[in-house]
N, C-alpha and C positions, 0 to 999 in steps of 0.2 A: 963544498963550502959549508953546508949545513952540518956535516959531520964534525967539523972543527968547533962550531958553536955548541953543538950537543955535548962535546967532550969538556968544554970550558964551563958550561952552566951547571950549577949544582942540581943533583937529582932531587926531585920533590915528590912527596907522598901526599895522599889525600888527608886532609885535616880530620883527626879522630873526633873532634867536637861537633863539626857540622857535616861530616861524612862527605866532604868534597863539594857541598852545595854553596858554601860561602855565607850562609845566613842561618840563624837559629831563632827559635821562638822564645820570647821572654815575657814573663807575666808582669804586668804593671798594675798595682793596686790603686783603685779609685775609691776613696773612703766615702762613707755616708756624709751627706751635707744637706742643705736646705732644698736643693734641686734634685736630689737623688735619695730615694727612700731606703735603699740598702747599699752597703759597700759591695764592690765586685772587683774581680781580677780580669783584666782584659789582656789577651795574648797578642803580642805584636811581633812582627818579623824584624829583626835587627841584624846588622853585619856581625859575623862571628868574631868574638874578641881574640881568639887564638890565632887565626890566620889573617885577620883584617879584611875579611870578605873575599879573599882570593881563592879559597877552597883548597889550597895546597900549602904545605909547610916543609922545611928541610927535614930529612929523617933524623930521628932522635939518635944522638951519639952517646953510647954508654960511657965513654971516657969523660964526658962533661958531667955525668952524674957523680963521679968520684970527687970532683973539685969542690 
């Protein structure tokens, strides 16, 4: 039974943006203000925008590139 589902489901590859982890680090700027003497960039972990946090995407189809 599992062979049938494996044949029907699309083959997925690891997301090239997050390398299959599902999350990426993003820098968020916190500017200088009355409570902060200097501005700084804080790195935060966010879901990958390319795969939606799943870590896998459908393989790139070269035919779609031509369209």
